[in-house]
C-alpha positions as CSV (number, residue, x, y, z in Angstrom):
1,M,-88.0,144.0,-129.0
2,I,-88.0,140.3,-130.0
3,I,-90.9,141.0,-132.3
4,Y,-88.6,142.9,-134.6
5,G,-86.5,139.8,-135.1
6,V,-89.6,137.8,-136.0
7,A,-90.7,140.6,-138.4
8,L,-87.3,140.6,-140.0
9,L,-87.6,136.8,-140.5
10,A,-91.1,137.2,-141.9
11,V,-89.9,139.8,-144.5
12,C,-87.0,137.6,-145.5
13,T,-89.3,134.5,-145.8
14,L,-91.8,136.4,-148.0
15,A,-89.0,137.7,-150.2
16,G,-87.4,134.3,-150.4
17,V,-90.7,132.6,-151.4
18,I,-91.4,135.3,-154.0
19,V,-87.9,134.9,-155.5
20,G,-88.2,131.1,-155.4
21,D,-91.5,131.2,-157.1
22,F,-90.1,133.5,-159.8
23,L,-87.1,131.2,-160.3
24,G,-89.6,128.3,-160.7
25,V,-91.4,130.2,-163.4
26,L,-88.2,131.1,-165.2
27,L,-87.0,127.5,-165.1
28,G,-90.5,126.1,-166.2
29,V,-90.9,124.2,-162.9
30,K,-94.3,124.3,-161.1
31,S,-92.8,124.7,-157.7
32,N,-90.7,127.0,-155.5
33,V,-87.0,126.8,-156.4
34,G,-84.8,127.5,-153.4
35,G,-87.1,129.9,-151.6
36,V,-86.2,128.8,-148.1
37,G,-82.5,128.9,-148.8
38,I,-82.8,132.4,-150.4
39,A,-84.8,133.5,-147.3
40,M,-82.0,132.2,-145.0
41,I,-79.3,134.0,-147.0
42,L,-81.4,137.2,-146.9
43,L,-81.8,136.8,-143.1
44,I,-78.1,136.4,-142.6
45,C,-77.3,139.4,-144.9
46,A,-79.9,141.6,-143.1
47,R,-78.6,140.6,-139.7
48,L,-75.0,141.3,-140.6
49,Y,-76.0,144.7,-142.1
50,M,-78.0,145.7,-139.1
51,Q,-75.2,144.7,-136.7
52,R,-72.6,146.7,-138.6
53,S,-74.8,149.7,-138.9
54,G,-75.9,149.5,-135.2
55,G,-79.5,149.0,-135.9
56,M,-79.9,145.7,-134.1
57,S,-80.9,145.8,-130.4
58,K,-80.2,142.9,-128.1
59,E,-83.8,141.8,-128.1
60,C,-84.0,141.9,-131.9
61,E,-80.8,139.8,-132.0
62,F,-82.4,137.2,-129.7
63,G,-85.5,137.0,-132.0
64,V,-83.4,136.6,-135.1
65,G,-81.1,134.1,-133.5
66,F,-84.0,131.9,-132.3
67,W,-85.9,131.9,-135.6
68,G,-82.6,131.5,-137.5
69,A,-81.9,128.3,-135.5
70,M,-85.5,127.1,-136.1
71,Y,-84.9,127.3,-139.9
72,I,-82.8,124.1,-139.9
73,P,-85.7,121.8,-138.7
74,V,-88.0,123.6,-141.1
75,V,-85.7,122.9,-144.0
76,V,-85.4,119.3,-143.0
77,A,-89.1,118.9,-142.7
78,M,-89.7,120.5,-146.1
79,A,-87.0,118.2,-147.7
80,A,-88.6,115.2,-146.2
81,Q,-91.9,116.0,-148.0
82,Q,-90.3,115.8,-151.4
83,N,-90.7,112.6,-153.4
84,V,-87.2,111.3,-153.9
85,V,-88.3,108.2,-155.7
86,T,-90.1,110.2,-158.4
87,A,-87.0,112.4,-158.8
88,L,-84.8,109.4,-159.3
89,H,-87.2,107.9,-161.9
90,G,-87.3,111.3,-163.7
91,G,-83.7,110.9,-164.8
92,P,-80.1,110.8,-163.6
93,V,-80.0,114.6,-163.1
94,A,-81.2,114.2,-159.5
95,L,-78.6,111.6,-158.7
96,L,-75.9,113.7,-160.4
97,A,-77.0,116.8,-158.3
98,A,-76.9,114.8,-155.1
99,V,-73.4,113.4,-155.8
100,G,-72.2,116.8,-156.9
101,A,-73.5,118.5,-153.8
102,V,-71.8,116.0,-151.5
103,L,-68.5,116.4,-153.4
104,V,-68.7,120.2,-153.3
105,C,-69.4,120.1,-149.6
106,G,-66.6,117.7,-148.9
107,L,-64.1,119.7,-150.9
108,T,-65.2,122.9,-149.2
109,I,-64.7,121.4,-145.8
110,A,-61.3,120.0,-146.8
111,L,-60.2,123.5,-148.0
112,I,-61.4,125.2,-144.9
113,S,-59.7,122.7,-142.6
114,R,-56.4,123.1,-144.5
115,S,-56.4,126.9,-144.6
116,H,-55.0,127.0,-140.9
117,R,-56.6,130.4,-140.4
118,G,-56.8,131.4,-136.8
119,E,-55.0,130.4,-133.7
120,P,-55.9,127.2,-131.7
121,L,-57.6,127.7,-128.4
122,P,-55.4,127.9,-125.3
123,A,-55.2,124.8,-123.2
124,L,-57.5,124.6,-120.2
125,E,-55.9,124.8,-116.8
126,A,-56.9,122.2,-114.2
127,G,-58.8,123.7,-111.3
128,P,-58.1,123.0,-107.6
129,D,-60.8,120.4,-107.3
130,T,-59.9,118.0,-110.2
131,N,-60.7,114.9,-108.1
132,A,-63.9,116.2,-106.5
133,Q,-67.1,114.4,-107.4
134,A,-70.0,116.4,-109.0
135,A,-73.4,116.4,-107.4
136,P,-75.9,114.2,-109.3
137,A,-78.7,115.8,-111.3
138,G,-81.1,115.6,-108.3
139,G,-78.8,117.8,-106.2
140,R,-78.4,115.1,-103.5
């Protein structure tokens, strides 16, 4: 059922929050450090494990897929709540971390695009009605 996908997400979220809080305590920071990201990684790993072992039904996969897609807006909303001005006044570490993250992402994308793994998709063949007009959105 779809509820199993939501339950899997809830377990991963709770585990991510606990690990993020623990990391915050270890680092001496009074906040959660990477809990949402850890939860997303746990969700991806759990989903891959369940798919390989045959434990994921189609309905469960729909639930995990839906809530996995909803994670991106949640992360953006959580990041918007952080006070960037205070982080920048706290020292150059935040600026260095931001620049470093952008550079690492850019280099990773460049490496992936240059790896040439996989075959390009085949060209689409033109259908018989290439000049026919499509009906407008209203169906008239």
